[in-house]
C-alpha positions as CSV (number, residue, x, y, z in Angstrom):
1,M,0.4,-0.2,-0.1
2,P,1.6,3.5,-1.1
3,E,2.7,5.6,1.9
4,R,1.7,9.3,2.3
5,T,4.3,11.9,2.7
6,T,4.5,15.9,2.8
7,V,6.9,17.4,0.6
8,R,7.9,21.0,0.7
9,L,8.5,22.3,-2.7
10,P,8.9,25.8,-4.0
11,E,5.5,27.2,-5.6
12,D,7.0,28.1,-9.1
13,L,8.3,24.1,-9.5
14,L,5.0,22.9,-7.8
15,A,2.9,25.0,-10.5
16,R,5.1,23.4,-13.2
17,A,4.7,20.2,-12.2
18,K,0.9,20.4,-12.1
19,R,0.8,21.8,-15.2
20,K,3.0,19.2,-17.2
21,A,1.1,16.5,-15.5
22,A,-2.2,17.7,-16.6
23,A,-0.6,18.2,-20.1
24,E,0.0,14.5,-20.0
25,G,-3.2,13.7,-18.1
26,R,-1.6,12.1,-15.4
27,T,-1.7,12.7,-11.5
28,L,0.9,14.7,-10.0
29,T,1.9,11.9,-7.8
30,S,2.5,9.5,-11.0
31,L,4.9,12.5,-12.2
32,I,6.9,12.7,-8.8
33,E,7.1,8.7,-8.8
34,D,8.6,8.7,-12.2
35,G,10.9,11.7,-11.4
36,L,12.2,9.5,-8.4
37,R,12.9,6.7,-10.0
38,L,15.0,8.4,-12.8
39,V,16.6,9.8,-10.0
40,T,17.2,7.0,-7.8
41,A,17.9,4.2,-10.5
42,E,21.1,2.7,-9.4
43,D,22.3,1.6,-12.9
44,R,22.2,5.0,-14.3
45,K,25.0,5.8,-16.4
46,P,25.6,9.4,-17.9
47,E,24.4,9.8,-21.1
48,R,26.9,10.3,-23.9
49,R,26.1,13.2,-26.1
50,K,26.7,12.7,-30.0
51,R,29.1,14.9,-31.2
52,V,28.0,17.4,-33.6
53,V,30.1,18.3,-36.5
54,L,29.4,21.9,-37.9
55,P,29.6,22.3,-41.5
56,V,33.0,24.3,-42.7
57,S,33.1,26.4,-45.8
58,K,35.1,25.4,-48.5
59,A,34.4,29.2,-50.0
60,T,37.7,30.7,-51.3
61,G,38.7,34.6,-51.7
62,G,38.2,36.2,-48.7
63,L,37.6,39.8,-48.1
64,R,37.0,42.5,-50.9
65,P,40.2,44.1,-51.3
66,G,40.2,47.5,-49.1
67,V,38.1,46.2,-46.7
68,D,38.9,46.2,-43.2
69,L,36.8,44.3,-40.7
70,T,38.1,46.1,-37.3
71,R,36.4,49.6,-39.1
72,F,32.6,49.0,-38.9
73,S,32.2,51.8,-41.4
74,D,34.0,49.5,-44.6
75,Y,31.5,46.9,-43.3
76,Q,28.6,48.8,-43.3
77,A,29.7,50.3,-46.6
78,M,29.9,46.8,-48.3
79,E,26.7,45.8,-46.8
80,D,25.2,49.1,-48.3
81,L,27.0,48.3,-51.8
82,E,25.4,44.9,-51.6
83,Y,21.7,46.3,-50.7
84,V,21.7,48.7,-53.7
85,E,22.7,46.0,-56.4
86,R,20.2,43.7,-55.0
87,M,17.5,46.4,-54.9
88,K,18.9,47.3,-58.8
89,R,17.4,43.5,-59.5
90,F,13.9,44.6,-59.0
91,E,13.6,47.6,-61.0
């Protein structure tokens, strides 16, 4: 027979737990039981995260001649020129 106990939880945590239980159509007790089973499992192994390999660009060329990215005005001018070229295509 299940045993009753009192647990003191922060209000925001309790509110979130109640919402999650309701969204899953289960009782708060079953949600707490599952959480405790996960935490107290003896053969629990830390999950190994799969390594994510980020795509690497094979592009060549680099910056336009005379552009110094340490000067924001150069970068902004380059963007402005590209914007003007894109707008010319819509005329």
